[in-house]
DRENDO-1510 file (C-alpha; in Angstrom, 1 decimal, always signed):
<recs>
REC; n; res; u; v; w
REC; 1; ASN; -22.7; +6.9; +60.6 .
REC; 2; LEU; -24.5; +7.0; +57.3 .
REC; 3; LYS; -22.3; +4.2; +56.0 .
REC; 4; ARG; -23.1; +2.0; +59.0 .
REC; 5; CYS; -26.8; +2.7; +58.7 .
REC; 6; TRP; -26.8; +1.9; +55.0 .
REC; 7; ARG; -25.0; -1.4; +55.7 .
REC; 8; ARG; -27.6; -2.3; +58.4 .
REC; 9; ARG; -30.5; -1.6; +56.0 .
REC; 10; SER; -29.1; -3.1; +52.9 .
REC; 11; PRO; -30.5; -6.7; +52.5 .
REC; 12; ARG; -28.5; -7.1; +49.3 .
REC; 13; LEU; -25.2; -6.5; +51.1 .
REC; 14; LYS; -26.3; -8.8; +54.0 .
REC; 15; SER; -27.2; -11.5; +51.5 .
REC; 16; CYS; -23.9; -11.0; +49.7 .
REC; 17; ARG; -22.0; -11.4; +52.9 .
REC; 18; ILE; -23.9; -14.6; +53.8 .
REC; 19; ASN; -23.2; -16.0; +50.3 .
REC; 20; GLN; -19.5; -15.1; +50.7 .
REC; 21; ARG; -19.4; -17.0; +54.0 .
REC; 22; TRP; -21.2; -20.0; +52.5 .
REC; 23; SER; -19.0; -19.9; +49.4 .
REC; 24; ALA; -15.8; -19.8; +51.5 .
REC; 25; ALA; -17.1; -22.7; +53.6 .
REC; 26; GLY; -18.1; -24.7; +50.5 .
REC; 27; PHE; -14.7; -24.0; +48.9 .
REC; 28; ASP; -12.9; -25.2; +52.1 .
REC; 29; LYS; -15.0; -28.4; +52.1 .
REC; 30; LEU; -14.3; -29.0; +48.4 .
REC; 31; CYS; -10.6; -28.5; +49.0 .
REC; 32; CYS; -10.7; -30.9; +51.9 .
REC; 33; VAL; -12.5; -33.5; +49.8 .
REC; 34; ASN; -9.9; -33.1; +47.0 .
REC; 35; ARG; -7.1; -33.4; +49.5 .
REC; 36; GLN; -8.6; -36.6; +50.8 .
REC; 37; ASP; -9.0; -38.0; +47.3 .
REC; 38; ASN; -5.4; -37.1; +46.4 .
REC; 39; ARG; -4.2; -38.7; +49.6 .
REC; 40; GLN; -6.1; -41.9; +48.9 .
REC; 41; LEU; -4.9; -41.8; +45.3 .
REC; 42; ASN; -1.2; -41.5; +46.4 .
REC; 43; GLU; -1.7; -44.3; +48.8 .
REC; 44; ARG; -3.1; -46.5; +46.0 .
REC; 45; ARG; -0.6; -45.5; +43.3 .
REC; 46; PRO; +2.3; -47.8; +44.5 .
REC; 47; ALA; -0.1; -50.8; +44.2 .
REC; 48; MET; -1.1; -49.5; +40.7 .
REC; 49; LEU; +2.5; -49.2; +39.6 .
REC; 50; ASN; +3.3; -52.7; +40.8 .
REC; 51; ALA; +0.3; -54.1; +39.0 .
REC; 52; ILE; +1.5; -52.7; +35.6 .
REC; 53; PRO; +3.5; -55.4; +33.7 .
REC; 54; SER; +6.7; -54.8; +31.9 .
REC; 55; ILE; +6.3; -52.6; +28.9 .
REC; 56; PHE; +7.9; -53.5; +25.5 .
REC; 57; LEU; +8.1; -50.9; +22.8 .
REC; 58; VAL; +8.2; -52.1; +19.2 .
REC; 59; GLY; +8.1; -50.2; +15.9 .
REC; 60; PRO; +10.1; -49.0; +13.0 .
REC; 61; MET; +13.3; -47.0; +13.1 .
REC; 62; GLY; +12.6; -43.4; +14.0 .
REC; 63; ALA; +9.3; -44.1; +15.7 .
REC; 64; GLY; +10.6; -42.7; +19.0 .
REC; 65; LYS; +10.9; -45.9; +21.0 .
REC; 66; THR; +13.9; -44.9; +23.0 .
REC; 67; THR; +12.7; -41.4; +23.7 .
REC; 68; VAL; +9.2; -42.6; +24.8 .
REC; 69; GLY; +10.6; -45.5; +26.8 .
REC; 70; ARG; +12.9; -43.2; +28.8 .
REC; 71; ARG; +10.0; -40.9; +29.7 .
REC; 72; LEU; +7.7; -43.8; +30.6 .
REC; 73; ALA; +10.3; -45.4; +32.8 .
REC; 74; GLU; +10.9; -42.1; +34.5 .
REC; 75; THR; +7.1; -41.6; +35.2 .
REC; 76; LEU; +6.7; -45.2; +36.4 .
REC; 77; ARG; +10.0; -45.1; +38.4 .
REC; 78; ARG; +11.2; -48.2; +36.5 .
REC; 79; GLU; +14.4; -49.4; +34.9 .
REC; 80; PHE; +14.7; -48.5; +31.2 .
REC; 81; LEU; +16.8; -50.5; +28.7 .
REC; 82; ASP; +17.3; -50.3; +25.0 .
REC; 83; SER; +18.0; -53.7; +23.4 .
REC; 84; ASP; +20.3; -52.3; +20.7 .
REC; 85; LEU; +22.4; -50.5; +23.3 .
REC; 86; MET; +22.6; -53.7; +25.3 .
REC; 87; ILE; +23.8; -55.6; +22.2 .
REC; 88; GLU; +26.5; -53.0; +21.7 .
REC; 89; GLN; +27.6; -53.2; +25.3 .
REC; 90; ARG; +27.8; -57.0; +25.3 .
REC; 91; ALA; +29.6; -57.1; +22.0 .
REC; 92; GLY; +32.0; -54.2; +22.8 .
REC; 93; ALA; +31.2; -52.8; +19.3 .
REC; 94; GLY; +28.7; -50.7; +17.6 .
REC; 95; ILE; +25.9; -52.1; +15.4 .
REC; 96; PRO; +27.5; -51.0; +12.1 .
REC; 97; LEU; +30.6; -53.0; +13.0 .
REC; 98; ILE; +28.6; -56.0; +14.1 .
REC; 99; PHE; +26.8; -55.9; +10.7 .
REC; 100; GLU; +30.1; -55.6; +8.9 .
REC; 101; LEU; +31.8; -58.5; +10.7 .
REC; 102; GLU; +28.9; -60.9; +11.3 .
REC; 103; GLY; +26.3; -59.7; +8.9 .
REC; 104; GLU; +22.6; -59.2; +9.7 .
REC; 105; ALA; +22.3; -62.9; +10.7 .
REC; 106; GLY; +25.0; -62.5; +13.4 .
REC; 107; PHE; +23.3; -59.3; +14.7 .
REC; 108; ARG; +19.9; -61.1; +14.9 .
REC; 109; ALA; +21.4; -64.0; +16.8 .
REC; 110; ARG; +22.7; -61.5; +19.4 .
REC; 111; GLU; +19.4; -59.7; +19.5 .
REC; 112; LYS; +17.5; -62.9; +20.1 .
REC; 113; THR; +19.6; -63.7; +23.1 .
REC; 114; ILE; +19.1; -60.2; +24.5 .
REC; 115; ILE; +15.4; -60.2; +24.0 .
REC; 116; ALA; +15.0; -63.6; +25.6 .
REC; 117; GLU; +16.9; -62.4; +28.7 .
REC; 118; LEU; +15.5; -58.9; +29.1 .
REC; 119; THR; +11.9; -59.8; +28.7 .
REC; 120; GLN; +12.2; -62.0; +31.8 .
REC; 121; ARG; +13.0; -59.0; +34.0 .
REC; 122; PRO; +10.2; -57.6; +36.1 .
REC; 123; ALA; +8.9; -54.0; +36.0 .
REC; 124; LEU; +11.0; -53.1; +33.0 .
REC; 125; VAL; +10.5; -50.6; +30.1 .
REC; 126; LEU; +12.2; -52.0; +27.1 .
REC; 127; ALA; +12.8; -50.4; +23.7 .
REC; 128; THR; +13.5; -52.9; +21.0 .
REC; 129; GLY; +15.1; -52.7; +17.6 .
REC; 130; GLY; +13.0; -52.3; +14.6 .
REC; 131; GLY; +13.7; -55.8; +13.3 .
REC; 132; ALA; +13.3; -57.6; +16.7 .
REC; 133; VAL; +9.8; -58.8; +15.6 .
REC; 134; LEU; +11.2; -60.8; +12.6 .
REC; 135; ASP; +12.1; -63.7; +14.8 .
REC; 136; PRO; +9.1; -65.8; +16.0 .
REC; 137; ASP; +10.7; -66.6; +19.3 .
REC; 138; ASN; +11.2; -62.8; +20.0 .
REC; 139; ARG; +7.5; -62.2; +19.2 .
REC; 140; ARG; +6.5; -65.0; +21.6 .
REC; 141; CYS; +8.7; -63.5; +24.4 .
REC; 142; LEU; +7.4; -60.0; +23.9 .
REC; 143; ALA; +3.8; -60.9; +23.6 .
REC; 144; GLY; +3.8; -63.4; +26.4 .
REC; 145; ARG; +5.9; -61.5; +29.0 .
REC; 146; GLY; +4.6; -58.0; +29.0 .
REC; 147; PHE; +2.5; -55.2; +27.6 .
REC; 148; VAL; +3.5; -54.5; +24.0 .
REC; 149; VAL; +3.2; -50.9; +22.6 .
REC; 150; TYR; +3.5; -50.5; +18.9 .
REC; 151; LEU; +4.8; -46.9; +18.1 .
REC; 152; CYS; +3.7; -46.4; +14.5 .
REC; 153; ALA; +5.2; -43.7; +12.3 .
REC; 154; ALA; +4.7; -43.0; +8.6 .
REC; 155; VAL; +7.5; -43.8; +6.2 .
REC; 156; ASP; +8.1; -40.1; +5.5 .
REC; 157; GLU; +8.3; -39.4; +9.2 .
REC; 158; GLN; +10.8; -42.2; +9.7 .
REC; 159; LEU; +12.9; -40.8; +6.9 .
REC; 160; ARG; +12.9; -37.3; +8.4 .
REC; 161; ARG; +13.9; -38.6; +11.8 .
REC; 162; THR; +16.7; -41.0; +10.6 .
REC; 163; ARG; +18.1; -38.8; +7.8 .
REC; 164; GLY; +21.9; -38.5; +8.2 .
REC; 165; ASP; +22.1; -41.2; +10.9 .
REC; 166; ASP; +25.0; -43.4; +9.8 .
REC; 167; SER; +24.5; -45.8; +12.8 .
REC; 168; ARG; +21.7; -47.6; +10.9 .
REC; 169; PRO; +23.3; -50.2; +8.6 .
REC; 170; LEU; +20.0; -51.1; +6.8 .
REC; 171; LEU; +19.7; -47.5; +5.6 .
REC; 172; GLN; +23.1; -47.1; +4.1 .
REC; 173; THR; +21.7; -47.3; +0.6 .
REC; 174; ALA; +21.1; -45.0; -2.4 .
REC; 175; ASP; +17.4; -44.8; -1.7 .
REC; 176; PRO; +16.7; -44.8; +2.1 .
REC; 177; ARG; +13.0; -44.0; +1.6 .
REC; 178; ALA; +12.4; -47.1; -0.6 .
REC; 179; ARG; +14.3; -49.2; +2.0 .
REC; 180; LEU; +12.1; -47.8; +4.8 .
REC; 181; ALA; +9.0; -48.5; +2.8 .
REC; 182; GLN; +10.1; -52.1; +2.2 .
REC; 183; LEU; +10.9; -52.7; +5.8 .
REC; 184; PHE; +7.6; -51.1; +6.9 .
REC; 185; ALA; +5.5; -53.3; +4.6 .
REC; 186; GLN; +7.3; -56.4; +5.8 .
REC; 187; ARG; +7.2; -55.6; +9.6 .
REC; 188; ASP; +4.0; -53.6; +10.1 .
REC; 189; PRO; +1.8; -56.8; +10.2 .
REC; 190; LEU; +4.2; -58.3; +12.8 .
REC; 191; TYR; +4.1; -55.3; +15.0 .
REC; 192; ARG; +0.3; -55.3; +14.9 .
REC; 193; ASN; +0.1; -59.0; +15.6 .
REC; 194; ILE; +1.7; -58.7; +19.0 .
REC; 195; ALA; +0.6; -55.2; +20.0 .
REC; 196; ASP; -1.6; -54.6; +23.0 .
REC; 197; LEU; -1.7; -50.9; +22.1 .
REC; 198; ILE; -1.0; -49.0; +18.9 .
REC; 199; VAL; +0.0; -45.4; +19.1 .
REC; 200; VAL; +0.7; -43.2; +16.1 .
REC; 201; SER; +3.6; -41.0; +16.9 .
REC; 202; ASP; +3.4; -38.7; +13.9 .
REC; 203; GLY; +2.5; -35.1; +14.9 .
REC; 204; GLN; +2.2; -35.9; +18.6 .
REC; 205; THR; +4.2; -34.5; +21.5 .
REC; 206; LEU; +6.2; -36.8; +23.7 .
REC; 207; ARG; +3.9; -35.9; +26.6 .
REC; 208; ALA; +0.8; -36.8; +24.6 .
REC; 209; ILE; +2.2; -40.2; +23.5 .
REC; 210; VAL; +3.2; -41.1; +27.0 .
REC; 211; GLN; -0.1; -40.0; +28.4 .
REC; 212; GLN; -2.0; -42.4; +26.0 .
REC; 213; ILE; +0.1; -45.3; +27.2 .
REC; 214; LEU; -0.3; -44.5; +30.8 .
REC; 215; ASP; -4.1; -44.0; +30.5 .
REC; 216; ARG; -4.4; -47.4; +28.9 .
REC; 217; LEU; -2.2; -49.1; +31.5 .
REC; 218; ALA; -3.8; -47.5; +34.6 .
REC; 219; PRO; -6.8; -45.3; +33.7 .
REC; 220; ASP; -7.7; -44.7; +37.3 .
REC; 221; ALA; -4.3; -43.4; +38.3 .
REC; 222; ALA; -4.9; -39.8; +37.3 .
REC; 223; TRP; -1.4; -39.3; +35.9 .
REC; 224; HIS; -2.1; -35.6; +35.3 .
REC; 225; ARG; -2.1; -34.8; +38.9 .
</recs>
């Protein structure tokens, strides 16, 4: 009895209960609004995805083009291709053997054919070889047919990521770091010239890199949801 009487007389408790009811109602209303926003977002997202052009990843060896490209394609529900892998599949031989038999000129000719073909495919995520930008026609195809992302990595980071990889003919030298530095000095201006977005991959997680690209392509898509 005393407890019931105290509850009736306690304005603080009554106020607390009223606030709880209003808080619960407000929370339900907020959740309803959020659900509606998410539903509208999900309805718009297919159109957003269709509006995004093909994405071409350029950059030096070891920058992470293939790894980032696969994750981008998975997020965007798109086809992913690697131009170097396509060259190997068409030739029926690995890149080291192509270099050995045909030289770099032979490899670049094959690469040019592949780039011209693949950049015409719609809704594609394409990772290119480090030297693909050397050819002016390749640069025109990449810049004119899609969104170009330059994944930039410092020379020391490139060296760390490619150390011990014998599938890279240009690095089969007594001083791989000097070779990487030479290639970077030659190619960096070309990457930058055609890039729509430059992302430094050093010290960043895969998720963070992909998020930067997605935010630039479709900032209103709320990819984190």
